[in-house]
C-alpha positions as CSV (number, residue, x, y, z in Angstrom):
1,X,-153.2,163.3,-5.9
2,X,-152.0,166.0,-8.2
3,X,-151.4,165.0,-11.8
4,X,-149.5,168.0,-13.2
5,X,-146.3,169.5,-11.9
6,X,-145.7,173.2,-12.6
7,X,-141.9,173.4,-12.4
8,X,-140.7,177.0,-11.8
9,X,-137.6,177.7,-13.8
10,X,-134.4,178.6,-12.0
11,X,-134.1,179.1,-8.2
12,X,-134.1,181.6,-5.4
13,X,-130.3,182.3,-5.8
14,X,-130.1,182.2,-9.6
15,X,-133.5,183.6,-10.7
16,X,-133.0,183.6,-14.5
17,X,-133.8,186.2,-17.0
18,X,-134.9,189.7,-16.0
19,X,-137.8,191.6,-17.7
20,X,-136.9,195.0,-19.2
21,X,-140.1,196.6,-18.1
22,X,-140.1,196.0,-14.4
23,X,-136.9,194.1,-13.6
24,X,-138.9,191.0,-12.3
25,X,-137.1,187.7,-12.7
26,X,-138.2,184.6,-14.4
27,X,-138.3,182.8,-11.0
28,X,-140.5,185.6,-9.5
29,X,-143.0,186.1,-12.3
30,X,-143.3,182.3,-13.1
31,X,-144.0,181.8,-9.4
32,X,-147.0,184.0,-9.8
33,X,-148.0,182.2,-13.0
34,X,-147.7,178.8,-11.3
35,X,-149.9,179.9,-8.4
36,X,-152.5,181.4,-10.7
37,X,-152.7,178.1,-12.7
38,X,-152.8,176.0,-9.6
39,X,-155.6,178.1,-8.2
40,X,-157.9,177.2,-11.1
41,X,-157.9,173.5,-9.9
42,X,-155.8,173.0,-6.7
43,X,-156.3,169.2,-6.8
44,X,-154.9,168.9,-10.3
45,X,-151.6,170.8,-9.8
46,X,-148.5,170.8,-7.6
47,X,-145.9,173.5,-7.7
48,X,-142.2,172.3,-7.8
49,X,-139.5,174.8,-7.1
50,X,-135.9,174.0,-8.0
51,X,-133.3,174.4,-5.2
52,X,-130.0,176.0,-5.8
53,X,-126.8,173.9,-6.3
54,X,-125.4,171.2,-8.3
55,X,-128.0,168.8,-9.5
56,X,-130.9,171.2,-9.0
57,X,-132.8,170.0,-12.1
58,X,-132.3,166.3,-11.2
59,X,-133.6,167.0,-7.7
60,X,-136.7,168.8,-9.0
61,X,-137.6,166.0,-11.4
62,X,-136.9,163.3,-8.8
63,X,-139.6,165.1,-6.8
64,X,-141.9,165.0,-9.8
65,X,-141.3,161.3,-10.1
66,X,-141.7,160.7,-6.4
67,X,-145.1,162.4,-6.5
68,X,-146.3,160.2,-9.3
69,X,-147.0,163.1,-11.6
70,X,-148.5,162.5,-15.1
71,X,-147.2,165.6,-16.9
72,X,-144.7,168.3,-16.0
73,X,-144.6,171.9,-17.3
74,X,-141.4,174.0,-17.0
75,X,-142.3,177.7,-16.7
76,X,-139.9,180.2,-18.2
77,X,-139.8,183.2,-20.5
78,X,-137.3,184.0,-23.2
79,X,-134.6,186.7,-23.2
80,X,-132.0,187.8,-25.7
81,X,-129.7,190.7,-26.5
82,X,-131.8,191.4,-29.6
83,X,-134.5,193.6,-28.1
84,X,-136.6,193.1,-31.3
85,X,-136.9,189.4,-30.7
86,X,-140.6,188.6,-30.1
87,X,-143.0,185.7,-29.8
88,X,-144.2,182.5,-28.1
89,X,-142.5,179.1,-28.3
90,X,-142.8,175.8,-26.6
91,X,-140.0,173.2,-26.2
92,X,-140.7,169.4,-26.3
93,X,-138.6,166.2,-26.1
94,X,-140.4,165.1,-29.3
95,X,-141.9,162.0,-27.6
96,X,-145.5,161.4,-28.7
97,X,-147.2,162.8,-25.5
98,X,-144.7,165.6,-25.0
99,X,-145.2,166.8,-28.6
100,X,-149.0,166.6,-28.4
101,X,-149.1,168.6,-25.2
102,X,-146.6,171.1,-26.5
103,X,-148.6,171.7,-29.7
104,X,-151.8,172.3,-27.6
105,X,-150.2,174.7,-25.2
106,X,-148.4,176.6,-28.0
107,X,-151.6,177.2,-29.9
108,X,-153.4,178.4,-26.7
109,X,-150.5,180.7,-25.6
110,X,-150.4,182.3,-29.1
111,X,-154.1,182.9,-29.0
112,X,-153.9,184.3,-25.5
113,X,-151.0,186.7,-26.0
114,X,-151.3,187.5,-29.7
115,X,-147.6,187.3,-30.2
116,X,-145.6,185.8,-33.1
117,X,-145.9,182.0,-33.2
118,X,-142.3,180.8,-33.0
119,X,-143.5,177.2,-33.0
120,X,-142.8,174.0,-31.1
121,X,-139.2,173.0,-31.0
122,X,-137.8,169.5,-30.3
123,X,-134.9,169.6,-28.0
124,X,-132.3,166.9,-27.5
125,X,-131.2,165.7,-24.1
126,X,-128.1,167.9,-24.2
127,X,-129.8,170.9,-25.8
128,X,-130.9,174.2,-24.0
129,X,-133.8,173.1,-21.8
130,X,-133.2,169.5,-22.5
131,X,-132.6,168.5,-18.9
132,X,-136.1,169.7,-18.0
133,X,-137.6,167.7,-20.8
134,X,-135.7,164.4,-20.4
135,X,-134.9,164.0,-16.7
136,X,-138.3,163.0,-15.2
137,X,-140.4,160.0,-16.1
138,X,-143.6,161.8,-17.2
139,X,-144.0,163.6,-20.5
140,X,-142.8,167.2,-20.2
141,X,-143.0,170.5,-22.0
142,X,-141.2,173.8,-21.5
143,X,-143.0,177.0,-22.2
144,X,-141.5,180.4,-23.2
145,X,-144.6,182.5,-23.8
146,X,-142.8,185.8,-24.5
147,X,-139.5,187.6,-24.5
148,X,-138.7,189.4,-21.3
149,X,-136.2,191.4,-23.3
150,X,-138.9,192.9,-25.4
151,X,-141.1,195.6,-23.7
152,X,-144.0,194.9,-26.1
153,X,-144.0,191.2,-25.3
154,X,-143.9,192.0,-21.5
155,X,-146.8,194.4,-22.0
156,X,-148.8,191.7,-23.9
157,X,-148.0,189.1,-21.1
158,X,-149.1,191.5,-18.4
159,X,-152.3,192.6,-20.2
160,X,-153.3,189.0,-21.1
161,X,-152.0,187.3,-17.9
162,X,-155.4,185.7,-17.1
163,X,-155.8,184.5,-20.7
164,X,-152.3,183.0,-20.6
165,X,-153.1,181.2,-17.3
166,X,-156.3,179.8,-18.8
167,X,-154.5,178.7,-22.0
168,X,-151.9,176.7,-20.1
169,X,-154.6,175.2,-17.8
170,X,-156.7,174.1,-20.8
171,X,-153.8,172.5,-22.5
172,X,-153.0,170.3,-19.5
173,X,-154.8,167.0,-19.3
174,X,-157.7,166.8,-16.8
């Protein structure tokens, strides 16, 4: 049985942020990221895609719970109107296991991409990204490795894609 859920942010109808360099969406690019991580150890991972409509996050994490997952990772990237915004951050619920996992993946992603370390941020249940951290039963963390609104960040993510995949994989419990 798979132990780790790779939850792709957004859905096929609402695909999330768009990268400035190639117009790829978060849903699209994080689908590729999830497949690359899973392919490192197919028995260890399961990919969960959110489905459009009211309650999409609840449905995704109900599936995580149904599968008996030990850890879930929400895959995203940042975007802002400030094109100079840069860096890597990870969101956590702040629970012991979520925070430990978030610190590990944050350090690995910073090393892999070489971008500014924006740190690990604790998010409340009702905060931005909180539903992905608090809805399911297993510890969860939410990655934002770079800013899709920053061409330099996108270039770093593309250039270091394999290192990013490996960093996320190594931060997940075996």
